[in-house]
C-alpha positions as CSV (number, residue, x, y, z in Angstrom):
1,M,-127.6,74.1,278.5
2,K,-124.1,73.3,276.5
3,D,-122.8,70.8,279.4
4,I,-126.2,68.8,280.1
5,P,-125.4,65.5,279.8
6,I,-127.2,63.3,276.9
7,I,-128.1,59.8,276.2
8,D,-128.6,59.8,272.2
9,A,-131.5,57.5,272.6
10,H,-131.4,56.4,268.6
11,H,-128.2,55.8,266.5
12,H,-126.5,54.0,263.9
13,F,-123.0,52.5,263.4
14,W,-121.8,50.5,260.2
15,D,-118.8,49.2,259.1
16,L,-119.2,48.3,255.4
17,S,-116.0,46.4,254.8
18,L,-118.0,43.8,256.7
19,K,-120.6,43.5,253.6
20,K,-123.8,43.2,255.9
21,N,-125.6,46.2,254.6
22,P,-126.2,45.8,251.2
23,W,-128.7,48.7,251.1
24,L,-125.7,51.2,251.8
25,N,-124.6,51.2,248.2
26,P,-124.6,54.7,246.6
27,N,-125.3,52.9,243.1
28,K,-128.0,50.7,244.0
29,Q,-130.1,52.7,246.3
30,I,-133.6,51.6,247.8
31,S,-136.6,53.7,247.8
32,F,-136.1,55.7,250.9
33,R,-138.3,58.4,252.6
34,Y,-135.7,61.1,252.4
35,G,-134.6,60.6,249.1
36,D,-131.1,60.0,247.5
37,Y,-128.7,58.8,250.7
38,K,-125.4,58.5,248.8
39,T,-123.6,60.6,251.5
40,I,-124.3,57.9,253.9
41,C,-123.0,55.1,252.4
42,K,-119.7,55.1,254.2
43,N,-118.1,53.8,257.6
44,F,-119.8,55.4,260.5
45,L,-118.5,54.3,263.7
46,T,-117.6,55.4,267.0
47,S,-114.7,57.9,266.0
48,D,-117.0,59.1,263.4
49,Y,-119.6,59.7,265.9
50,F,-118.0,61.6,268.5
51,K,-116.1,63.7,265.9
52,V,-119.7,65.4,264.7
53,S,-120.9,65.0,268.4
54,K,-118.0,66.8,269.8
55,N,-119.8,70.1,270.9
56,H,-122.3,68.1,273.1
57,N,-122.0,65.9,276.5
58,I,-122.8,62.6,275.3
59,V,-122.4,60.2,277.9
60,K,-124.2,57.1,276.3
61,T,-125.9,55.9,273.5
62,I,-128.6,53.5,272.3
63,H,-127.9,51.6,269.2
64,M,-130.8,50.8,266.8
65,E,-130.3,48.0,264.3
66,T,-129.4,49.0,260.8
67,E,-131.2,46.3,258.4
68,W,-128.0,44.1,258.7
69,D,-128.4,41.3,256.6
70,P,-132.1,38.9,257.9
71,N,-129.9,36.0,257.3
72,D,-127.5,36.8,260.2
73,P,-129.4,39.0,262.8
74,I,-127.5,37.9,265.6
75,G,-123.9,38.7,263.9
76,E,-125.0,42.4,264.2
77,T,-125.7,42.2,268.2
78,E,-122.2,40.1,268.0
79,W,-120.5,43.2,266.3
80,L,-121.9,45.4,268.6
81,H,-120.7,43.7,271.8
82,K,-117.0,43.6,270.3
83,L,-117.4,47.4,269.3
84,Y,-118.5,48.4,273.0
85,E,-115.5,46.4,274.4
86,L,-113.2,48.3,272.4
87,T,-114.8,51.6,272.8
88,G,-117.1,51.8,275.7
89,F,-120.2,52.4,273.0
90,P,-123.1,51.7,272.5
91,N,-124.3,51.2,275.8
92,A,-127.7,49.6,274.5
93,V,-128.8,47.8,271.8
94,V,-132.2,47.7,270.0
95,A,-131.8,44.2,268.1
96,Q,-133.0,42.8,264.7
97,A,-135.8,40.3,264.8
98,W,-138.5,39.6,262.2
99,F,-141.8,38.2,263.7
100,D,-143.0,36.3,260.7
101,R,-139.7,34.3,260.9
102,N,-140.4,30.7,261.3
103,D,-137.2,30.7,264.0
104,I,-138.7,33.7,265.5
105,E,-138.2,32.2,269.2
106,N,-135.0,31.2,268.6
107,V,-133.8,34.8,267.4
108,L,-135.5,36.3,270.6
109,E,-133.7,34.0,272.4
110,N,-130.4,34.4,271.2
111,Q,-130.7,38.2,271.1
112,S,-132.1,38.3,274.8
113,K,-128.6,36.5,275.8
114,F,-126.7,39.8,274.9
115,S,-125.7,42.2,277.7
116,L,-126.7,45.0,276.0
117,T,-130.0,44.0,274.0
118,R,-132.9,45.7,275.6
119,S,-135.5,46.1,272.6
120,I,-136.2,44.4,268.9
121,R,-137.6,46.5,266.0
122,H,-139.2,44.7,263.1
123,K,-140.6,47.6,260.7
124,P,-144.2,46.5,259.8
125,K,-145.5,46.4,256.4
126,S,-147.1,49.8,255.6
127,T,-148.7,51.8,253.1
128,K,-147.2,55.0,251.2
129,N,-149.9,57.4,252.3
130,P,-152.7,57.5,254.5
131,D,-155.3,56.6,251.4
132,T,-154.1,53.1,250.5
133,K,-155.0,50.0,252.1
134,L,-152.4,46.8,252.4
135,D,-153.3,44.2,250.1
136,N,-151.2,42.1,252.0
137,I,-151.7,41.8,255.9
138,R,-148.1,39.5,255.9
139,G,-145.8,41.3,257.9
140,S,-148.3,44.0,259.1
141,L,-149.3,45.0,262.5
142,N,-152.6,42.8,262.2
143,D,-150.6,39.8,260.7
144,P,-151.6,36.9,263.1
145,I,-148.0,35.3,262.4
146,F,-146.4,38.7,263.4
147,R,-148.6,39.2,266.8
148,K,-147.6,35.6,267.4
149,G,-143.9,36.3,267.0
150,Y,-144.3,39.6,268.9
151,S,-146.1,38.0,271.9
152,L,-142.9,36.5,272.9
153,L,-141.1,39.4,273.7
154,K,-142.8,39.5,277.1
155,K,-141.5,35.9,277.6
156,Y,-137.6,37.4,276.9
157,K,-138.3,41.0,278.9
158,L,-137.6,42.7,275.7
159,H,-139.4,46.0,274.4
160,F,-140.3,46.8,271.0
161,D,-139.0,50.0,269.0
162,L,-141.9,50.5,266.7
163,Q,-141.2,52.2,263.0
164,I,-144.3,53.3,261.0
165,P,-146.1,56.3,259.6
166,W,-148.7,57.8,261.6
167,W,-151.7,56.5,259.8
168,H,-151.2,53.3,261.0
169,L,-151.3,53.9,264.6
170,N,-154.7,52.9,265.2
171,D,-153.1,49.2,264.6
172,A,-150.5,49.9,267.0
173,T,-152.8,51.4,269.7
174,Q,-154.7,47.9,269.3
175,L,-151.5,46.4,269.6
176,A,-150.4,48.2,272.9
177,K,-153.6,47.1,274.4
178,D,-153.7,43.5,273.2
179,F,-150.2,43.0,275.1
180,P,-150.0,45.7,277.9
181,D,-147.1,44.1,279.5
182,T,-144.6,45.3,276.5
183,I,-143.3,48.6,276.0
184,I,-143.8,50.2,272.9
185,I,-141.2,52.9,271.9
186,L,-142.5,54.8,268.6
187,N,-139.3,55.9,266.4
188,H,-139.0,59.2,264.7
189,A,-142.4,60.7,266.5
190,G,-144.6,58.6,264.2
191,L,-143.1,60.0,260.8
192,P,-144.7,63.4,260.6
193,S,-143.5,64.2,257.0
194,D,-146.8,65.7,255.7
195,R,-146.3,68.8,257.4
196,S,-150.0,70.3,256.0
197,F,-152.4,71.6,258.2
198,N,-154.8,68.5,257.7
199,G,-151.8,66.1,257.7
200,L,-150.8,67.6,261.1
201,N,-154.4,67.5,262.6
202,Q,-154.2,64.0,261.5
203,W,-150.5,63.2,262.8
204,K,-151.7,64.5,266.3
205,M,-155.2,62.6,266.7
206,N,-153.1,59.2,265.8
207,L,-150.7,60.0,268.5
208,E,-152.8,61.2,271.1
209,E,-154.9,57.9,270.8
210,F,-151.6,55.8,270.9
211,S,-150.4,57.9,273.6
212,K,-153.3,57.2,276.0
213,Q,-152.1,53.6,276.4
214,P,-149.5,53.5,279.6
215,N,-147.2,51.0,277.9
216,T,-146.1,53.6,275.3
217,A,-143.5,56.1,274.9
218,I,-141.6,58.1,271.7
219,K,-138.6,59.0,270.3
220,I,-138.3,62.8,269.2
221,S,-135.9,62.2,266.2
222,G,-135.7,61.5,262.6
223,I,-138.0,64.1,261.8
224,C,-136.4,65.7,259.0
225,V,-138.3,66.8,255.8
226,P,-136.8,66.1,252.7
227,G,-135.4,69.2,250.6
228,E,-135.4,71.3,253.8
229,K,-133.0,71.8,256.2
230,W,-133.8,71.0,260.0
231,T,-134.4,74.3,261.9
232,V,-136.2,75.3,264.9
233,K,-138.8,77.1,262.7
234,L,-139.4,73.8,260.8
235,N,-139.5,71.7,263.6
236,K,-140.7,73.7,266.9
237,G,-144.6,72.8,266.6
238,I,-143.8,69.1,266.2
239,I,-141.6,68.7,268.9
240,L,-143.7,70.5,271.3
241,D,-147.0,68.5,270.4
242,V,-145.0,65.3,270.9
243,I,-144.3,66.4,274.4
244,N,-147.7,67.8,275.1
245,I,-149.1,64.7,273.9
246,F,-147.0,62.4,275.7
247,G,-145.7,64.1,278.6
248,Y,-142.4,64.9,279.4
249,E,-141.8,61.6,281.2
250,R,-142.5,59.4,277.8
251,C,-140.4,61.2,275.1
252,M,-136.5,60.9,274.5
253,F,-134.6,63.3,272.3
254,A,-132.3,61.2,269.6
255,S,-130.1,62.3,266.5
256,N,-130.7,59.2,264.4
257,F,-127.4,59.8,262.9
258,P,-126.0,59.4,260.2
259,V,-129.0,59.2,258.8
260,D,-130.4,62.6,259.9
261,S,-126.8,64.1,258.6
262,L,-128.8,64.0,255.0
263,W,-130.7,67.3,256.2
264,A,-128.9,68.4,259.3
265,T,-125.5,68.4,261.1
266,F,-125.5,67.0,264.5
267,D,-125.2,70.6,265.9
268,E,-128.1,71.7,264.2
269,I,-130.4,68.9,265.6
270,Y,-129.2,69.0,269.2
271,N,-128.9,72.5,269.1
272,G,-132.6,73.2,268.1
273,F,-133.9,70.4,270.9
274,K,-131.9,72.7,273.4
275,N,-133.3,76.0,272.3
276,I,-136.9,74.3,272.3
277,T,-136.7,73.7,275.6
278,V,-134.4,76.2,276.9
279,G,-137.6,77.8,279.1
280,M,-138.7,74.3,280.3
281,P,-137.8,73.3,284.3
282,E,-134.4,71.5,284.7
283,N,-136.1,68.3,285.8
284,E,-138.3,68.2,282.6
285,I,-135.2,68.9,280.4
286,R,-133.0,66.6,282.2
287,C,-135.7,63.7,281.2
288,L,-136.1,64.4,277.7
289,F,-132.1,64.7,277.2
290,H,-131.0,61.7,279.4
291,D,-133.4,60.4,282.2
292,N,-136.0,58.8,280.1
293,A,-133.3,57.1,278.0
294,I,-132.1,55.6,281.2
295,K,-135.6,54.6,282.6
296,Y,-136.6,52.6,278.8
297,Y,-133.5,51.2,278.1
298,N,-131.5,51.0,281.1
299,P,-127.9,51.7,279.2
300,V,-124.7,50.0,281.2
Protein backbone atom coordinates (compact mmCIF):
# COMPACT_ATOMS: atom_id res chain seq x y z
CA MET A 1 0.00 0.00 0.00
CA LYS A 2 3.04 2.29 -0.06
CA ASP A 3 2.13 3.87 -3.40
CA ILE A 4 -1.63 4.17 -2.91
CA PRO A 5 -2.72 7.66 -4.03
CA ILE A 6 -3.74 9.75 -1.04
CA ILE A 7 -5.87 12.85 -0.72
CA ASP A 8 -5.29 14.26 2.74
CA ALA A 9 -8.81 15.38 3.63
CA HIS A 10 -7.93 17.70 6.51
CA HIS A 11 -4.74 19.65 7.17
CA HIS A 12 -3.58 23.22 7.79
CA PHE A 13 -1.03 25.68 6.40
CA TRP A 14 0.00 28.82 8.27
CA ASP A 15 2.54 31.60 7.95
CA LEU A 16 3.02 33.33 11.29
CA SER A 17 4.72 36.32 9.66
CA LEU A 18 1.24 37.33 8.46
CA LYS A 19 0.15 37.76 12.10
CA LYS A 20 -3.29 36.37 11.34
CA ASN A 21 -3.31 33.46 13.82
CA PRO A 22 -2.83 35.03 17.26
CA TRP A 23 -3.67 31.74 18.98
CA LEU A 24 -0.40 30.32 17.62
CA ASN A 25 1.61 32.16 20.26
CA PRO A 26 3.66 29.79 22.45
CA ASN A 27 3.57 32.30 25.31
CA LYS A 28 -0.18 32.98 25.16
CA GLN A 29 -1.75 29.60 24.51
CA ILE A 30 -5.51 29.18 24.59
CA SER A 31 -7.31 26.22 26.17
CA PHE A 32 -6.74 23.32 23.78
CA ARG A 33 -7.91 19.71 23.78
CA TYR A 34 -4.39 18.39 23.23
CA GLY A 35 -2.84 20.53 25.98
CA ASP A 36 0.43 22.42 25.44
CA TYR A 37 0.87 23.14 21.73
CA LYS A 38 3.97 25.34 21.61
CA THR A 39 5.76 22.97 19.21
CA ILE A 40 3.31 23.82 16.38
CA CYS A 41 3.64 27.58 16.89
CA LYS A 42 5.82 27.97 13.80
CA ASN A 43 5.32 28.23 10.06
CA PHE A 44 3.84 25.21 8.33
CA LEU A 45 3.77 25.61 4.56
CA THR A 46 3.76 23.34 1.52
CA SER A 47 7.48 22.58 1.78
CA ASP A 48 7.05 21.60 5.44
CA TYR A 49 4.04 19.45 4.61
CA PHE A 50 5.80 17.51 1.88
CA LYS A 51 8.87 17.05 4.05
CA VAL A 52 6.85 15.21 6.71
CA SER A 53 4.72 13.32 4.17
CA LYS A 54 7.52 12.31 1.78
CA ASN A 55 7.05 8.59 2.43
CA HIS A 56 3.49 8.66 1.09
CA ASN A 57 1.93 9.30 -2.30
CA ILE A 58 0.07 12.53 -1.54
CA VAL A 59 -1.64 13.64 -4.75
CA LYS A 60 -4.02 16.33 -3.45
CA THR A 61 -4.90 17.98 -0.15
CA ILE A 62 -7.93 19.64 1.46
CA HIS A 63 -7.13 22.68 3.57
CA MET A 64 -9.09 23.38 6.74
CA GLU A 65 -9.47 26.94 8.02
CA THR A 66 -7.07 27.79 10.84
CA GLU A 67 -9.05 30.22 13.01
CA TRP A 68 -7.53 33.05 11.04
CA ASP A 69 -8.45 36.54 12.30
CA PRO A 70 -12.30 36.50 12.18
CA ASN A 71 -12.29 40.18 11.25
CA ASP A 72 -10.81 39.09 7.92
CA PRO A 73 -12.45 35.76 6.99
CA ILE A 74 -11.81 36.22 3.28
CA GLY A 75 -8.12 36.94 3.83
CA GLU A 76 -7.21 33.32 4.48
CA THR A 77 -9.03 32.15 1.36
CA GLU A 78 -7.23 34.74 -0.76
CA TRP A 79 -3.88 33.69 0.72
CA LEU A 80 -4.56 30.00 0.07
CA HIS A 81 -5.40 30.68 -3.57
CA LYS A 82 -2.09 32.49 -3.97
CA LEU A 83 -0.39 29.50 -2.37
CA TYR A 84 -2.13 27.19 -4.84
CA GLU A 85 -0.98 29.33 -7.77
CA LEU A 86 2.61 29.10 -6.52
CA THR A 87 2.74 25.45 -5.42
CA GLY A 88 -0.29 23.55 -6.74
CA PHE A 89 -1.56 22.99 -3.17
CA PRO A 90 -4.00 22.93 -1.47
CA ASN A 91 -6.56 21.61 -3.95
CA ALA A 92 -9.75 22.47 -2.08
CA VAL A 93 -10.55 24.76 0.84
CA VAL A 94 -12.85 24.60 3.85
CA ALA A 95 -13.25 28.32 4.51
CA GLN A 96 -14.08 30.26 7.63
CA ALA A 97 -17.48 31.83 8.25
CA TRP A 98 -19.35 32.52 11.48
CA PHE A 99 -23.07 31.98 11.05
CA ASP A 100 -23.97 34.40 13.84
CA ARG A 101 -22.26 37.36 12.13
CA ASN A 102 -24.50 40.18 10.98
CA ASP A 103 -22.87 40.07 7.55
CA ILE A 104 -22.90 36.28 7.17
CA GLU A 105 -24.54 36.29 3.74
CA ASN A 106 -21.92 38.66 2.39
CA VAL A 107 -19.16 36.45 3.81
CA LEU A 108 -20.63 33.27 2.32
CA GLU A 109 -21.23 34.92 -1.03
CA ASN A 110 -17.61 36.08 -1.19
CA GLN A 111 -16.21 32.75 -0.01
CA SER A 112 -18.24 30.90 -2.64
CA LYS A 113 -16.72 32.98 -5.43
CA PHE A 114 -13.27 31.43 -4.92
CA SER A 115 -12.52 28.47 -7.16
CA LEU A 116 -11.22 26.21 -4.37
CA THR A 117 -13.91 26.82 -1.74
CA ARG A 118 -16.05 23.75 -1.12
CA SER A 119 -17.19 23.91 2.48
CA ILE A 120 -17.47 26.13 5.55
CA ARG A 121 -16.46 25.59 9.15
CA HIS A 122 -17.92 27.40 12.13
CA LYS A 123 -17.09 25.61 15.38
CA PRO A 124 -20.36 25.72 17.35
CA LYS A 125 -20.34 26.53 21.04
CA SER A 126 -20.07 23.32 23.06
CA THR A 127 -19.64 22.08 26.62
CA LYS A 128 -16.52 20.50 28.09
CA ASN A 129 -18.27 17.27 29.04
CA PRO A 130 -21.59 15.45 28.47
CA ASP A 131 -22.96 16.38 31.91
CA THR A 132 -22.77 20.15 31.41
CA LYS A 133 -25.59 22.08 29.77
CA LEU A 134 -25.13 25.13 27.57
CA ASP A 135 -26.14 28.20 29.57
CA ASN A 136 -25.95 30.47 26.55
CA ILE A 137 -27.15 29.08 23.23
CA ARG A 138 -25.59 31.91 21.20
CA GLY A 139 -23.39 30.25 18.59
CA SER A 140 -24.62 26.73 19.35
CA LEU A 141 -26.27 24.35 16.92
CA ASN A 142 -29.65 25.25 18.40
CA ASP A 143 -29.16 29.01 18.15
CA PRO A 144 -31.82 30.42 15.78
CA ILE A 145 -29.29 32.97 14.52
CA PHE A 146 -26.75 30.20 13.84
CA ARG A 147 -29.38 28.17 12.00
CA LYS A 148 -30.50 31.16 9.92
CA GLY A 149 -26.90 31.66 8.76
CA TYR A 150 -26.47 27.92 8.23
CA SER A 151 -29.57 27.87 6.01
CA LEU A 152 -27.69 29.99 3.45
CA LEU A 153 -25.21 27.19 2.66
CA LYS A 154 -27.70 25.64 0.24
CA LYS A 155 -27.99 28.92 -1.68
CA TYR A 156 -24.22 29.11 -2.16
CA LYS A 157 -23.79 25.36 -2.80
CA LEU A 158 -21.44 24.85 0.15
CA HIS A 159 -21.00 21.91 2.54
CA PHE A 160 -20.57 22.25 6.29
CA ASP A 161 -17.56 20.87 8.17
CA LEU A 162 -18.66 20.26 11.74
CA GLN A 163 -16.24 20.00 14.66
CA ILE A 164 -18.05 19.26 17.88
CA PRO A 165 -17.81 16.71 20.73
CA TRP A 166 -19.92 13.61 20.28
CA TRP A 167 -22.35 14.56 23.08
CA HIS A 168 -23.73 17.33 20.85
CA LEU A 169 -24.39 14.99 17.94
CA ASN A 170 -28.09 14.77 18.80
CA ASP A 171 -28.34 18.44 17.89
CA ALA A 172 -26.23 17.83 14.76
CA THR A 173 -28.59 15.03 13.77
CA GLN A 174 -31.52 17.41 14.03
CA LEU A 175 -29.63 19.99 11.96
CA ALA A 176 -29.06 17.36 9.25
CA LYS A 177 -32.77 16.49 9.28
CA ASP A 178 -33.89 20.11 9.13
CA PHE A 179 -31.54 20.98 6.24
CA PRO A 180 -31.40 17.77 4.17
CA ASP A 181 -29.88 19.48 1.12
CA THR A 182 -26.68 20.47 2.97
CA ILE A 183 -23.95 17.89 3.49
CA ILE A 184 -22.42 17.80 6.98
CA ILE A 185 -18.89 16.39 7.20
CA LEU A 186 -18.06 15.53 10.81
CA ASN A 187 -14.47 16.39 11.70
CA HIS A 188 -12.16 14.22 13.80
CA ALA A 189 -14.54 11.26 14.19
CA GLY A 190 -16.68 13.19 16.69
CA LEU A 191 -13.76 13.68 19.12
CA PRO A 192 -13.75 10.34 20.98
CA SER A 193 -11.27 11.50 23.63
CA ASP A 194 -12.89 9.57 26.48
CA ARG A 195 -11.61 6.05 25.90
CA SER A 196 -13.41 4.52 28.89
CA PHE A 197 -15.87 1.70 28.21
CA ASN A 198 -18.86 3.95 28.94
CA GLY A 199 -17.37 6.89 27.03
CA LEU A 200 -16.85 4.83 23.89
CA ASN A 201 -20.31 3.28 24.11
CA GLN A 202 -21.94 6.71 24.32
CA TRP A 203 -19.78 7.98 21.45
CA LYS A 204 -20.83 5.05 19.25
CA MET A 205 -24.53 5.45 20.06
CA ASN A 206 -24.51 9.13 19.16
CA LEU A 207 -22.44 8.49 16.05
CA GLU A 208 -24.82 5.78 14.88
CA GLU A 209 -27.81 8.13 15.17
CA PHE A 210 -26.01 10.89 13.28
CA SER A 211 -24.89 8.46 10.56
CA LYS A 212 -28.50 7.52 9.78
CA GLN A 213 -28.89 10.87 8.04
CA PRO A 214 -27.95 10.41 4.36
CA ASN A 215 -26.45 13.91 4.11
CA THR A 216 -23.64 13.13 6.58
CA ALA A 217 -20.03 11.99 6.19
CA ILE A 218 -17.03 11.76 8.51
CA LYS A 219 -13.29 12.35 8.62
CA ILE A 220 -11.06 9.95 10.53
CA SER A 221 -8.45 12.34 11.88
CA GLY A 222 -7.67 14.27 15.03
CA ILE A 223 -8.10 11.21 17.27
CA CYS A 224 -4.93 11.65 19.30
CA VAL A 225 -5.16 11.17 23.06
CA PRO A 226 -3.18 13.69 25.13
CA GLY A 227 -0.18 12.07 26.76
CA GLU A 228 -0.23 8.98 24.52
CA LYS A 229 1.47 8.23 21.23
CA TRP A 230 -0.73 7.50 18.20
CA THR A 231 -0.60 3.71 17.83
CA VAL A 232 -2.60 1.07 15.98
CA LYS A 233 -3.39 -0.55 19.32
CA LEU A 234 -4.81 2.70 20.71
CA ASN A 235 -6.83 3.75 17.66
CA LYS A 236 -7.72 0.62 15.65
CA GLY A 237 -11.04 0.13 17.44
CA ILE A 238 -12.03 3.77 16.92
CA ILE A 239 -11.21 3.64 13.21
CA LEU A 240 -12.97 0.34 12.54
CA ASP A 241 -16.04 1.46 14.49
CA VAL A 242 -16.30 4.63 12.39
CA ILE A 243 -15.98 2.68 9.14
CA ASN A 244 -18.51 0.14 10.33
CA ILE A 245 -21.01 2.82 11.39
CA PHE A 246 -20.77 5.09 8.34
CA GLY A 247 -19.70 2.58 5.72
CA TYR A 248 -16.53 2.94 3.68
CA GLU A 249 -18.37 5.18 1.17
CA ARG A 250 -18.69 8.08 3.65
CA CYS A 251 -15.36 8.01 5.52
CA MET A 252 -12.14 9.88 4.72
CA PHE A 253 -8.67 9.57 6.20
CA ALA A 254 -6.80 12.75 7.07
CA SER A 255 -3.65 13.85 8.88
CA ASN A 256 -4.82 16.94 10.77
CA PHE A 257 -1.25 18.13 10.39
CA PRO A 258 0.52 19.95 11.85
CA VAL A 259 -1.84 19.81 14.85
CA ASP A 260 -1.60 16.04 15.29
CA SER A 261 2.20 16.27 15.16
CA LEU A 262 1.83 17.03 18.88
CA TRP A 263 1.33 13.30 19.51
CA ALA A 264 2.31 11.53 16.27
CA THR A 265 4.44 11.70 13.17
CA PHE A 266 2.81 11.79 9.75
CA ASP A 267 4.21 8.29 9.14
CA GLU A 268 2.74 6.95 12.38
CA ILE A 269 -0.71 8.18 11.41
CA TYR A 270 -0.75 7.11 7.76
CA ASN A 271 1.13 3.86 8.32
CA GLY A 272 -1.45 3.19 11.01
CA PHE A 273 -4.30 3.77 8.55
CA LYS A 274 -2.60 1.44 6.07
CA ASN A 275 -1.95 -1.24 8.68
CA ILE A 276 -5.54 -1.20 9.92
CA THR A 277 -7.08 -1.44 6.44
CA VAL A 278 -4.59 -3.87 4.85
CA GLY A 279 -7.10 -6.73 4.65
CA MET A 280 -9.95 -4.72 3.18
CA PRO A 281 -11.01 -4.92 -0.50
CA GLU A 282 -8.96 -2.64 -2.75
CA ASN A 283 -11.93 -0.49 -3.79
CA GLU A 284 -12.81 0.21 -0.15
CA ILE A 285 -9.23 1.18 0.67
CA ARG A 286 -9.13 3.53 -2.29
CA CYS A 287 -12.36 5.19 -1.15
CA LEU A 288 -10.99 5.83 2.33
CA PHE A 289 -7.65 7.22 1.18
CA HIS A 290 -8.67 8.97 -2.03
CA ASP A 291 -12.03 8.59 -3.77
CA ASN A 292 -14.33 9.85 -1.01
CA ALA A 293 -12.34 13.07 -0.75
CA ILE A 294 -12.97 13.58 -4.46
CA LYS A 295 -16.67 12.87 -3.99
CA TYR A 296 -17.13 15.35 -1.16
CA TYR A 297 -14.59 18.07 -1.97
CA ASN A 298 -14.02 17.85 -5.74
CA PRO A 299 -10.39 19.03 -5.47
CA VAL A 300 -8.79 20.57 -8.55
